N, C-alpha and C positions, 0 to 999 in steps of 0.2 A: 729477179725470180729465184735465183739460186739462195739468195740471203734470206727470202721469205721461206723457202723450204727448209732451210737451216734453222730458222727459228720455230717453224712448226714442229719439226722433228727433233728438237734439241732433248726434250723428254719423251721416251718412247713408252706411251701406255698400252702395255701387253697383259692387261689384267686378265683377259680372257685366257691367255696361253698359259699363265703362271697357275701353279697350284693353288695358291692363296696370294691375296694382294689386299692389304688393309688400305684405308683412306690415306691420301697422300703419300703414298709408297711411289716412287720415281725411278726410272731407269733412263739414263741419257744415252742418245743415239750417237754412233754406233756401238753395240755391245754384242758379244757372243755368247749364247746360252745353249748348251748341247741339248738339255732337256727342261725346257721351261716349266713342263708340268710338274717337275720335282722341285721347283723354287718355290718358297713361301716367304712372302715379305710383309711384316706388320706395319702399322702405322708410323707416319713420319721417318721414313727410311729413303735412302737414296743411294743407288750405284752409278757412279760416275762413268763417262765415255770411255771407251776402248777397253773396258773390262771384259775377262775371258773367263767363263765358267764352264768346265768340263765335268760333267756328271752324267749317271745312267738314270733310267726311269726309276730305279729301285734305290737311288741314292739321294735321299731329301736333304735339301739345303735349306736352313732356317735362318732370316736375318730378323732380328728383333726390333723394336721400336727405338727411334732416335739414332739409329747407326747410319754411317756413312762409309761406303767403301769408295775408295778414291780412284783416280784414273791409271788405266792401264795395269789393274790389279788382275791375278790370276788365282782361280779357286779351282782344286783338282781333288775330287772325291775318291779317286782310285789309284792304285799303283799295280805293277806286274811284277812277277817274280819269275827270273829266268827258268826256263824249262827245257831240259835236254831234247833235242829233236824238234823243238818248234822256233821258227825264226821270229825276229821281233816284229815283223809286219803282220805275222799271223797271231801272235801272242795276244796283242791288245785287240784285236777283232775277235777272236774266239773266247776271251775272258777267262781262259784257263789259269788256274792258279792266282786269280785276282786277289787283290786285298783291298776291299772297299769298305765305307761306313757312311751314315749320314752325318751331317756336319752342320753345328750351330754357331752362329754369331749372336751372341746375347745383346742386351740392350746397351744403347748409349758408347757403341765401340767406334773408335777411330781406326781405319784401316788406310794407312798412309799410301801414297803413289808407288806403283810398281812393286808392291807387296805379293809375295807369292804364299797361298795358303794350301797345304797338302793334306791328304787323307789323314784324318784322326787329330786335326789340329783345332778342335773348338776353342772359341775365343770367349772369355768370361765378361761378365758385364763391367761397362766403363774402361776396358782397357785400351791400350794404344799401341799399334804395330808401327813402328817406325819405317819411313820409306825405304823401299828396296829389300825390306827383311825377307827371309824365308822362313815361314812358320811350320815346323815339322810335328809340334805336340801341343796338348792343351795349354791355355795361357790362363791363369787365375784371374778372378775379378780385381779390376783397377791396376793391373800391372802395366808397366812401360816396358816393351820388348823391342830389341834391335838387333840386327846383324843376320848372319847365314851361317848356321841355323841361329834362329832368334833366341837371345836369352834375356832374362829379367835384368834391367839396369836401374830400374825406378818404380815408383807408385806414384799414381795419378794426383791423389790428395792424402791429407791426413785423416784419421778416422773421424775426427770432429767435422772436418770438411766434407766427408763422404755422406756423413748423417744429414749435414745441411743441405748438401747436393740433392740428395733422393728426397728429402722433404718437398723439395721444389719440383721434382720430376715424376715422382710415384705415389699411387695410393698407398695408405698406411701398411695394408696387408701385403704389399709387394717390397718393401723396404728391407734393407738388410738389419739386423740388430747390432747393437754395440758389440755383444759377446761373440757374434760370428765374425765381425770385422776384426776384434782383438785377437782370435785365433788365427785369422788370415795372416795378419800383420806379424804374428809369432813365427809362422811357418815359412813366409815368403820375402818379407820386407824389413827385416833387421838391417839398420844401417844403409837403408836405401834411400836416395834422394827423392824428394817430393817434386814432382814436375808441375802441377796445377799451382794457381795461386787464387787467394780470396781477395777482392777488392770491393770497395765502395762505389757503386755505378754512378757516374755523373749524369746530369740531365742529356748531355749528348749521347752517353752510352746508352741511356735508356731508349732515346729516339731512334739510334742505330738498332737496337734490339728489336723494336716493333717494326722497322723497315725490313729487317731479316725476317721476321714473321710472315710479313706480308708477301715478300719474296718466294718463300719456301711454302707458303700456304700451310704455316705450321698449325697443327692441332692440338689443344691443350688436352692432356689425358690424365691429369693428375686431380681432377674434381670428381 
């Protein structure tokens, strides 16, 4: 019976509780969300089990399509500033001198296991946050960041690979232009190592990809 219950609740469909929930957005059980009504998930998104989201009703969290938040991650959308005469136990509850903001995790982001994302750390499209990193500031698109605090150590793909990748994932009007990517690389990725690869998929790879789509109930969004 316990195994059956675990199977039933592996994915926790709280669509009614969330502020917004796109098709095939999933949350694995158990997960803690302080204010579900301020969490918005787009299509083909996944929050793995043991995630912890500490937000307030006025702190909107948006997780865009294709993104995965891995196991045991923490997302915190506010912080507190020490205030004379107010002890910590009352400071957080009273929200005096709070520093809070909305937080957006853009499309196709991989948030590794045990990552902590703090207030103000919006994550750009296609970026990767390495396991156990602490992200304290915005991450540009397609960056690979690791460490505590997280720093840029690489880039997901080359410019040509990004253009090809986005052609497969996004409608034409959603894709980054070459000019935008060239500016991005000039600003952030000079002499940075490329993390991703481009390979010719074998017949077995294609079969595995189709199995993964069925397993994840993947919805094609680029058509």
